[in-house]
PyMOL CGO cylinders between C-alpha atoms (Angstrom):
from pymol import cmd
from pymol.cgo import CYLINDER

trace = [
    CYLINDER, 33.61, -9.29, -15.58, 30.87, -11.03, -17.68, 0.3, 1, 1, 1, 1, 1, 1,
    CYLINDER, 30.87, -11.03, -17.68, 30.95, -14.86, -17.73, 0.3, 1, 1, 1, 1, 1, 1,
    CYLINDER, 30.95, -14.86, -17.73, 30.81, -16.35, -21.16, 0.3, 1, 1, 1, 1, 1, 1,
    CYLINDER, 30.81, -16.35, -21.16, 29.09, -19.52, -22.07, 0.3, 1, 1, 1, 1, 1, 1,
    CYLINDER, 29.09, -19.52, -22.07, 31.18, -22.59, -22.99, 0.3, 1, 1, 1, 1, 1, 1,
    CYLINDER, 31.18, -22.59, -22.99, 28.39, -23.68, -25.27, 0.3, 1, 1, 1, 1, 1, 1,
    CYLINDER, 28.39, -23.68, -25.27, 28.96, -21.68, -28.68, 0.3, 1, 1, 1, 1, 1, 1,
    CYLINDER, 28.96, -21.68, -28.68, 26.22, -22.18, -31.03, 0.3, 1, 1, 1, 1, 1, 1,
    CYLINDER, 26.22, -22.18, -31.03, 27.10, -22.40, -34.62, 0.3, 1, 1, 1, 1, 1, 1,
    CYLINDER, 27.10, -22.40, -34.62, 24.01, -22.90, -37.08, 0.3, 1, 1, 1, 1, 1, 1,
    CYLINDER, 24.01, -22.90, -37.08, 24.00, -24.10, -40.50, 0.3, 1, 1, 1, 1, 1, 1,
    CYLINDER, 24.00, -24.10, -40.50, 21.81, -22.11, -42.98, 0.3, 1, 1, 1, 1, 1, 1,
    CYLINDER, 21.81, -22.11, -42.98, 19.09, -24.79, -42.93, 0.3, 1, 1, 1, 1, 1, 1,
    CYLINDER, 19.09, -24.79, -42.93, 19.07, -24.82, -39.02, 0.3, 1, 1, 1, 1, 1, 1,
    CYLINDER, 19.07, -24.82, -39.02, 18.81, -20.96, -39.00, 0.3, 1, 1, 1, 1, 1, 1,
    CYLINDER, 18.81, -20.96, -39.00, 15.92, -21.02, -41.42, 0.3, 1, 1, 1, 1, 1, 1,
    CYLINDER, 15.92, -21.02, -41.42, 14.09, -23.56, -39.48, 0.3, 1, 1, 1, 1, 1, 1,
    CYLINDER, 14.09, -23.56, -39.48, 14.58, -21.87, -36.18, 0.3, 1, 1, 1, 1, 1, 1,
    CYLINDER, 14.58, -21.87, -36.18, 13.66, -18.48, -37.56, 0.3, 1, 1, 1, 1, 1, 1,
    CYLINDER, 13.66, -18.48, -37.56, 10.42, -19.85, -39.02, 0.3, 1, 1, 1, 1, 1, 1,
    CYLINDER, 10.42, -19.85, -39.02, 9.59, -21.54, -35.78, 0.3, 1, 1, 1, 1, 1, 1,
    CYLINDER, 9.59, -21.54, -35.78, 10.23, -18.31, -33.80, 0.3, 1, 1, 1, 1, 1, 1,
    CYLINDER, 10.23, -18.31, -33.80, 7.80, -16.51, -36.08, 0.3, 1, 1, 1, 1, 1, 1,
    CYLINDER, 7.80, -16.51, -36.08, 4.94, -19.06, -35.91, 0.3, 1, 1, 1, 1, 1, 1,
    CYLINDER, 4.94, -19.06, -35.91, 1.96, -17.80, -33.96, 0.3, 1, 1, 1, 1, 1, 1,
    CYLINDER, 1.96, -17.80, -33.96, 0.53, -21.38, -33.83, 0.3, 1, 1, 1, 1, 1, 1,
    CYLINDER, 0.53, -21.38, -33.83, 3.58, -23.00, -32.21, 0.3, 1, 1, 1, 1, 1, 1,
    CYLINDER, 3.58, -23.00, -32.21, 3.65, -23.51, -28.42, 0.3, 1, 1, 1, 1, 1, 1,
    CYLINDER, 3.65, -23.51, -28.42, 5.05, -20.45, -26.61, 0.3, 1, 1, 1, 1, 1, 1,
    CYLINDER, 5.05, -20.45, -26.61, 7.77, -22.36, -24.80, 0.3, 1, 1, 1, 1, 1, 1,
    CYLINDER, 7.77, -22.36, -24.80, 8.96, -23.75, -28.19, 0.3, 1, 1, 1, 1, 1, 1,
    CYLINDER, 8.96, -23.75, -28.19, 9.11, -20.17, -29.62, 0.3, 1, 1, 1, 1, 1, 1,
    CYLINDER, 9.11, -20.17, -29.62, 11.06, -18.92, -26.75, 0.3, 1, 1, 1, 1, 1, 1,
    CYLINDER, 11.06, -18.92, -26.75, 13.60, -21.71, -27.00, 0.3, 1, 1, 1, 1, 1, 1,
    CYLINDER, 13.60, -21.71, -27.00, 14.08, -21.15, -30.69, 0.3, 1, 1, 1, 1, 1, 1,
    CYLINDER, 14.08, -21.15, -30.69, 14.80, -17.49, -30.02, 0.3, 1, 1, 1, 1, 1, 1,
    CYLINDER, 14.80, -17.49, -30.02, 17.32, -18.30, -27.29, 0.3, 1, 1, 1, 1, 1, 1,
    CYLINDER, 17.32, -18.30, -27.29, 19.31, -20.41, -29.78, 0.3, 1, 1, 1, 1, 1, 1,
    CYLINDER, 19.31, -20.41, -29.78, 18.98, -17.76, -32.52, 0.3, 1, 1, 1, 1, 1, 1,
    CYLINDER, 18.98, -17.76, -32.52, 20.28, -14.99, -30.02, 0.3, 1, 1, 1, 1, 1, 1,
    CYLINDER, 20.28, -14.99, -30.02, 23.01, -17.37, -28.88, 0.3, 1, 1, 1, 1, 1, 1,
    CYLINDER, 23.01, -17.37, -28.88, 24.18, -17.86, -32.46, 0.3, 1, 1, 1, 1, 1, 1,
    CYLINDER, 24.18, -17.86, -32.46, 24.35, -14.10, -32.73, 0.3, 1, 1, 1, 1, 1, 1,
    CYLINDER, 24.35, -14.10, -32.73, 26.89, -13.88, -29.89, 0.3, 1, 1, 1, 1, 1, 1,
    CYLINDER, 26.89, -13.88, -29.89, 24.71, -12.53, -27.09, 0.3, 1, 1, 1, 1, 1, 1,
    CYLINDER, 24.71, -12.53, -27.09, 25.61, -13.74, -23.53, 0.3, 1, 1, 1, 1, 1, 1,
    CYLINDER, 25.61, -13.74, -23.53, 23.07, -15.60, -21.42, 0.3, 1, 1, 1, 1, 1, 1,
    CYLINDER, 23.07, -15.60, -21.42, 22.29, -12.62, -19.34, 0.3, 1, 1, 1, 1, 1, 1,
    CYLINDER, 22.29, -12.62, -19.34, 21.58, -10.37, -22.40, 0.3, 1, 1, 1, 1, 1, 1,
    CYLINDER, 21.58, -10.37, -22.40, 19.46, -13.09, -23.83, 0.3, 1, 1, 1, 1, 1, 1,
    CYLINDER, 19.46, -13.09, -23.83, 17.46, -13.53, -20.61, 0.3, 1, 1, 1, 1, 1, 1,
    CYLINDER, 17.46, -13.53, -20.61, 16.90, -9.71, -20.39, 0.3, 1, 1, 1, 1, 1, 1,
    CYLINDER, 16.90, -9.71, -20.39, 15.64, -9.57, -24.02, 0.3, 1, 1, 1, 1, 1, 1,
    CYLINDER, 15.64, -9.57, -24.02, 13.23, -12.52, -23.61, 0.3, 1, 1, 1, 1, 1, 1,
    CYLINDER, 13.23, -12.52, -23.61, 12.14, -11.68, -19.96, 0.3, 1, 1, 1, 1, 1, 1,
    CYLINDER, 12.14, -11.68, -19.96, 13.29, -15.04, -18.57, 0.3, 1, 1, 1, 1, 1, 1,
    CYLINDER, 13.29, -15.04, -18.57, 15.88, -16.17, -16.24, 0.3, 1, 1, 1, 1, 1, 1,
    CYLINDER, 15.88, -16.17, -16.24, 19.53, -16.76, -17.11, 0.3, 1, 1, 1, 1, 1, 1,
    CYLINDER, 19.53, -16.76, -17.11, 19.32, -20.38, -15.88, 0.3, 1, 1, 1, 1, 1, 1,
    CYLINDER, 19.32, -20.38, -15.88, 16.45, -21.17, -18.36, 0.3, 1, 1, 1, 1, 1, 1,
    CYLINDER, 16.45, -21.17, -18.36, 18.66, -19.72, -21.15, 0.3, 1, 1, 1, 1, 1, 1,
    CYLINDER, 18.66, -19.72, -21.15, 21.72, -21.63, -20.01, 0.3, 1, 1, 1, 1, 1, 1,
    CYLINDER, 21.72, -21.63, -20.01, 19.68, -24.75, -19.91, 0.3, 1, 1, 1, 1, 1, 1,
    CYLINDER, 19.68, -24.75, -19.91, 18.15, -24.49, -23.43, 0.3, 1, 1, 1, 1, 1, 1,
    CYLINDER, 18.15, -24.49, -23.43, 21.51, -23.32, -24.86, 0.3, 1, 1, 1, 1, 1, 1,
    CYLINDER, 21.51, -23.32, -24.86, 23.34, -26.30, -23.49, 0.3, 1, 1, 1, 1, 1, 1,
    CYLINDER, 23.34, -26.30, -23.49, 20.47, -28.80, -24.63, 0.3, 1, 1, 1, 1, 1, 1,
    CYLINDER, 20.47, -28.80, -24.63, 20.59, -27.38, -28.09, 0.3, 1, 1, 1, 1, 1, 1,
    CYLINDER, 20.59, -27.38, -28.09, 24.52, -27.63, -28.21, 0.3, 1, 1, 1, 1, 1, 1,
    CYLINDER, 24.52, -27.63, -28.21, 24.50, -31.24, -27.30, 0.3, 1, 1, 1, 1, 1, 1,
    CYLINDER, 24.50, -31.24, -27.30, 21.34, -32.47, -29.04, 0.3, 1, 1, 1, 1, 1, 1,
    CYLINDER, 21.34, -32.47, -29.04, 20.66, -29.91, -31.81, 0.3, 1, 1, 1, 1, 1, 1,
    CYLINDER, 20.66, -29.91, -31.81, 16.87, -29.82, -32.75, 0.3, 1, 1, 1, 1, 1, 1,
    CYLINDER, 16.87, -29.82, -32.75, 15.97, -32.64, -30.55, 0.3, 1, 1, 1, 1, 1, 1,
    CYLINDER, 15.97, -32.64, -30.55, 17.27, -30.69, -27.53, 0.3, 1, 1, 1, 1, 1, 1,
    CYLINDER, 17.27, -30.69, -27.53, 14.36, -28.25, -27.86, 0.3, 1, 1, 1, 1, 1, 1,
    CYLINDER, 14.36, -28.25, -27.86, 11.84, -30.78, -26.91, 0.3, 1, 1, 1, 1, 1, 1,
    CYLINDER, 11.84, -30.78, -26.91, 10.74, -31.54, -23.48, 0.3, 1, 1, 1, 1, 1, 1,
    CYLINDER, 10.74, -31.54, -23.48, 12.13, -34.71, -21.91, 0.3, 1, 1, 1, 1, 1, 1,
    CYLINDER, 12.13, -34.71, -21.91, 9.99, -37.43, -20.56, 0.3, 1, 1, 1, 1, 1, 1,
    CYLINDER, 9.99, -37.43, -20.56, 8.79, -36.77, -17.11, 0.3, 1, 1, 1, 1, 1, 1,
    CYLINDER, 8.79, -36.77, -17.11, 8.64, -39.29, -14.22, 0.3, 1, 1, 1, 1, 1, 1,
    CYLINDER, 8.64, -39.29, -14.22, 5.56, -39.72, -12.14, 0.3, 1, 1, 1, 1, 1, 1,
    CYLINDER, 5.56, -39.72, -12.14, 1.97, -40.68, -12.49, 0.3, 1, 1, 1, 1, 1, 1,
    CYLINDER, 1.97, -40.68, -12.49, 0.67, -40.55, -15.99, 0.3, 1, 1, 1, 1, 1, 1,
    CYLINDER, 0.67, -40.55, -15.99, -2.36, -38.10, -16.62, 0.3, 1, 1, 1, 1, 1, 1,
    CYLINDER, -2.36, -38.10, -16.62, -5.65, -39.66, -15.81, 0.3, 1, 1, 1, 1, 1, 1,
    CYLINDER, -5.65, -39.66, -15.81, -8.50, -39.58, -18.29, 0.3, 1, 1, 1, 1, 1, 1,
    CYLINDER, -8.50, -39.58, -18.29, -12.27, -39.91, -17.74, 0.3, 1, 1, 1, 1, 1, 1,
    CYLINDER, -12.27, -39.91, -17.74, -14.08, -43.17, -18.66, 0.3, 1, 1, 1, 1, 1, 1,
    CYLINDER, -14.08, -43.17, -18.66, -15.55, -41.34, -21.70, 0.3, 1, 1, 1, 1, 1, 1,
    CYLINDER, -15.55, -41.34, -21.70, -12.08, -41.08, -23.12, 0.3, 1, 1, 1, 1, 1, 1,
    CYLINDER, -12.08, -41.08, -23.12, -11.97, -37.28, -22.79, 0.3, 1, 1, 1, 1, 1, 1,
    CYLINDER, -11.97, -37.28, -22.79, -9.08, -35.88, -20.83, 0.3, 1, 1, 1, 1, 1, 1,
    CYLINDER, -9.08, -35.88, -20.83, -9.16, -32.44, -19.09, 0.3, 1, 1, 1, 1, 1, 1,
    CYLINDER, -9.16, -32.44, -19.09, -6.72, -31.02, -21.68, 0.3, 1, 1, 1, 1, 1, 1,
    CYLINDER, -6.72, -31.02, -21.68, -8.45, -32.32, -24.59, 0.3, 1, 1, 1, 1, 1, 1,
    CYLINDER, -8.45, -32.32, -24.59, -11.93, -31.00, -23.57, 0.3, 1, 1, 1, 1, 1, 1,
    CYLINDER, -11.93, -31.00, -23.57, -10.56, -27.36, -22.99, 0.3, 1, 1, 1, 1, 1, 1,
    CYLINDER, -10.56, -27.36, -22.99, -8.70, -27.44, -26.36, 0.3, 1, 1, 1, 1, 1, 1,
    CYLINDER, -8.70, -27.44, -26.36, -5.24, -27.06, -24.81, 0.3, 1, 1, 1, 1, 1, 1,
    CYLINDER, -5.24, -27.06, -24.81, -2.33, -28.92, -26.13, 0.3, 1, 1, 1, 1, 1, 1,
    CYLINDER, -2.33, -28.92, -26.13, -0.65, -31.64, -24.24, 0.3, 1, 1, 1, 1, 1, 1,
    CYLINDER, -0.65, -31.64, -24.24, 3.16, -31.71, -23.73, 0.3, 1, 1, 1, 1, 1, 1,
    CYLINDER, 3.16, -31.71, -23.73, 3.32, -34.78, -25.97, 0.3, 1, 1, 1, 1, 1, 1,
    CYLINDER, 3.32, -34.78, -25.97, 1.32, -33.21, -28.75, 0.3, 1, 1, 1, 1, 1, 1,
    CYLINDER, 1.32, -33.21, -28.75, 3.60, -30.10, -28.58, 0.3, 1, 1, 1, 1, 1, 1,
    CYLINDER, 3.60, -30.10, -28.58, 6.65, -32.35, -28.69, 0.3, 1, 1, 1, 1, 1, 1,
    CYLINDER, 6.65, -32.35, -28.69, 5.19, -34.28, -31.59, 0.3, 1, 1, 1, 1, 1, 1,
    CYLINDER, 5.19, -34.28, -31.59, 4.49, -30.97, -33.50, 0.3, 1, 1, 1, 1, 1, 1,
    CYLINDER, 4.49, -30.97, -33.50, 8.07, -29.82, -32.86, 0.3, 1, 1, 1, 1, 1, 1,
    CYLINDER, 8.07, -29.82, -32.86, 9.67, -33.14, -34.04, 0.3, 1, 1, 1, 1, 1, 1,
    CYLINDER, 9.67, -33.14, -34.04, 7.37, -33.18, -37.05, 0.3, 1, 1, 1, 1, 1, 1,
    CYLINDER, 7.37, -33.18, -37.05, 8.53, -29.50, -38.07, 0.3, 1, 1, 1, 1, 1, 1,
    CYLINDER, 8.53, -29.50, -38.07, 12.11, -30.37, -37.98, 0.3, 1, 1, 1, 1, 1, 1,
    CYLINDER, 12.11, -30.37, -37.98, 11.56, -33.46, -39.98, 0.3, 1, 1, 1, 1, 1, 1,
    CYLINDER, 11.56, -33.46, -39.98, 10.10, -31.64, -42.93, 0.3, 1, 1, 1, 1, 1, 1,
]
cmd.load_cgo(trace, "trace")
């Protein structure tokens, strides 16, 4: 017997349009695109197992992001602050991620928040 999620996702038209736009963006960070797709598929009534199979991820990941969106809406799709030692930077001011052209987690989070505030 399939288990159903207690977190039923209901989207307004505006939320749906924003998530669909984000899910289609080639320039958005991959993890943000997957999270948007999880929420969109959950809104369409798919179970966590079905979503996980469609997006080639684990059921636990789907469950986590479904619950976070249910509780926090768009802000729930961003990464939470992590504990631990902050990243170190060289004396010249260039960090390892900046010199290679990769986005940091904070830059990705800022981009997502800015997208939803438009």
